[in-house]
C-alpha positions as CSV (number, residue, x, y, z in Angstrom):
1,M,-29.5,29.9,-8.9
2,Q,-30.4,29.3,-4.7
3,V,-28.0,25.9,-5.3
4,L,-25.1,27.8,-6.3
5,A,-25.7,30.4,-3.5
6,L,-25.8,27.8,-1.0
7,T,-23.2,26.0,-3.0
8,V,-20.8,29.0,-3.1
9,L,-21.6,29.8,0.8
10,L,-20.3,26.1,2.3
11,V,-16.9,25.9,0.4
12,A,-16.8,29.5,1.7
13,A,-17.5,28.5,5.3
14,T,-15.2,25.5,5.0
15,I,-12.0,26.9,3.7
16,S,-11.9,29.9,6.2
17,T,-12.7,27.6,8.8
18,A,-9.9,25.0,8.1
19,A,-7.4,27.7,6.8
20,T,-6.3,29.4,9.4
21,N,-3.2,30.7,10.6
22,E,-1.5,29.7,14.3
23,G,-2.3,32.8,16.2
24,G,-6.4,32.0,15.1
25,S,-6.8,35.4,12.5
26,P,-7.7,33.9,8.7
27,S,-4.8,34.2,6.4
28,L,-4.4,36.1,3.1
29,I,-3.9,32.9,1.2
30,T,-7.4,30.9,2.8
31,E,-9.0,34.4,1.4
32,E,-7.7,34.2,-2.1
33,K,-8.7,30.5,-2.5
34,V,-12.3,31.1,-1.2
35,N,-12.1,34.5,-3.8
36,D,-10.9,32.1,-6.4
37,T,-13.5,28.8,-5.3
38,L,-16.3,31.3,-6.0
39,V,-15.2,32.5,-9.2
40,R,-14.9,29.0,-10.7
41,S,-17.8,28.1,-9.1
42,V,-19.9,31.2,-10.5
43,Y,-17.9,30.6,-14.4
44,L,-18.9,27.2,-14.4
45,Q,-22.3,27.7,-13.8
46,I,-22.3,30.5,-16.5
47,L,-20.7,28.1,-18.9
48,R,-22.8,25.3,-18.1
49,G,-25.7,27.1,-18.9
50,R,-29.5,25.8,-18.7
51,D,-30.6,22.8,-19.6
52,G,-30.5,24.0,-23.7
53,R,-34.3,24.5,-23.8
54,D,-34.1,27.5,-25.4
55,G,-30.8,26.5,-27.2
56,V,-30.9,26.0,-31.0
57,P,-31.7,22.1,-32.1
58,G,-28.6,20.1,-32.8
59,R,-28.5,17.7,-35.7
60,D,-30.0,14.2,-36.6
61,G,-28.8,11.5,-34.2
62,V,-28.0,8.1,-35.8
63,K,-31.1,6.4,-36.8
64,G,-32.5,3.8,-34.8
65,E,-33.2,0.2,-35.3
66,R,-36.9,-0.9,-36.0
67,G,-38.8,-1.3,-33.2
68,D,-40.7,-4.4,-31.7
69,K,-44.0,-5.2,-33.5
70,G,-47.4,-3.7,-31.5
71,E,-50.3,-5.3,-30.2
72,K,-53.2,-5.7,-32.5
73,G,-56.3,-3.2,-32.1
74,E,-59.6,-3.4,-31.6
75,K,-61.7,-4.0,-34.7
76,G,-63.6,-0.9,-36.4
77,E,-66.9,-0.6,-36.9
78,T,-68.6,-2.4,-39.7
79,G,-68.6,-0.2,-42.7
80,A,-71.9,0.6,-44.6
81,T,-72.7,-2.4,-47.3
82,S,-74.5,-2.3,-50.7
83,A,-76.4,-4.8,-52.7
84,K,-73.4,-4.3,-54.8
85,S,-70.2,-4.6,-54.9
86,G,-67.7,-3.6,-57.9
87,G,-68.1,-4.6,-61.1
88,V,-67.1,-2.7,-64.8
89,V,-69.1,-0.2,-66.6
90,Y,-68.1,-0.3,-70.0
91,T,-70.1,0.5,-73.8
92,R,-71.1,-1.1,-76.8
93,W,-71.2,0.7,-79.5
94,G,-72.9,-0.6,-82.7
95,R,-75.3,-2.5,-80.0
96,K,-79.1,-1.0,-78.0
97,S,-78.5,-4.2,-75.2
98,C,-76.0,-5.7,-72.6
99,P,-75.4,-9.3,-72.9
100,T,-76.8,-11.5,-70.3
101,G,-75.9,-10.8,-66.7
102,A,-75.5,-7.9,-66.9
103,Q,-77.1,-4.3,-66.5
104,L,-78.2,-1.4,-68.6
105,L,-77.3,1.5,-67.2
106,Y,-78.4,3.8,-70.8
107,E,-78.9,3.5,-74.2
108,G,-77.5,6.3,-77.1
109,I,-76.0,7.3,-79.5
110,A,-72.5,7.9,-80.4
111,G,-71.1,11.1,-80.8
112,G,-68.1,12.9,-81.5
113,S,-66.8,16.0,-83.5
114,H,-67.1,15.9,-87.0
115,Y,-63.8,14.3,-89.2
116,A,-62.9,17.9,-90.9
117,E,-63.3,20.2,-88.6
118,S,-60.0,20.7,-86.0
119,G,-60.5,21.1,-82.3
120,G,-62.9,18.0,-81.5
121,G,-62.2,15.1,-79.4
122,A,-60.8,12.0,-80.5
123,N,-62.7,9.5,-78.9
124,Y,-67.1,8.9,-79.3
125,V,-69.1,9.8,-76.7
126,C,-71.8,7.9,-76.1
127,L,-74.9,10.5,-75.9
128,P,-78.4,10.7,-74.3
129,K,-81.2,10.1,-76.8
130,V,-83.1,12.6,-75.2
131,P,-80.1,15.9,-74.4
132,Q,-80.8,18.6,-72.5
133,Y,-79.2,22.3,-73.7
134,M,-77.5,24.1,-71.8
135,S,-77.1,26.1,-74.5
136,T,-77.0,26.4,-78.5
137,N,-75.0,29.1,-79.1
138,V,-71.5,27.6,-79.4
139,P,-68.8,30.4,-78.5
140,F,-65.7,31.1,-81.2
141,A,-63.2,28.3,-80.7
142,Y,-65.1,25.8,-79.6
143,S,-66.3,22.5,-81.2
144,Y,-69.7,21.3,-82.2
145,M,-70.5,17.5,-81.0
146,Y,-72.3,15.2,-83.5
147,G,-74.6,12.7,-83.5
148,S,-72.5,9.1,-85.6
149,E,-74.5,7.3,-88.4
150,Y,-73.8,4.8,-90.7
151,D,-72.3,5.5,-94.5
152,Y,-73.0,3.1,-97.4
153,V,-70.1,1.6,-98.2
154,N,-69.7,-1.4,-100.2
155,N,-72.9,-2.1,-98.5
156,I,-71.1,-3.2,-95.4
157,F,-74.0,-3.2,-93.4
158,P,-77.5,-3.1,-95.2
159,G,-80.3,-1.4,-94.8
160,K,-78.1,0.6,-92.0
161,H,-77.4,3.2,-94.3
162,D,-77.8,7.5,-92.5
163,H,-79.2,5.1,-89.2
164,N,-77.7,6.3,-86.5
165,V,-75.1,4.5,-84.8
166,P,-76.6,3.2,-81.4
167,C,-74.5,2.8,-78.2
168,A,-75.4,0.9,-75.1
């Protein structure tokens, strides 16, 4: 605003000294020009407004081109190491041990829901041989978990009738 006032004063002084009539007194036309110039300067400042920081954000512009590839960063710290890395965990149904080169995590008994009861899971689960019961009371609308066993059918597993199905 100070720059505006200084500009207006300089313009007014220049016009009034340049436009005097022959008698040395300022003319009416000069005063009108000064007033008109002042009004225009003020209107221009008002119409231009501030730098836009208080305004509403405009629309997004056109997306620019992709920039140059940046410099390679510094190497990070080395992460923790483990004895073994990676691997696969799988269940061997009907076996008590693992093949050569594999590590046994635990040995158990195959279990799941009863074939004649609704609401149980579809897949078998390798249950621990010595379970830790949280509760033996089964609330309404829950399903029981049963151990699986071999049944005698055409003697396909001789000596296994009513034995538990192992898993490892």
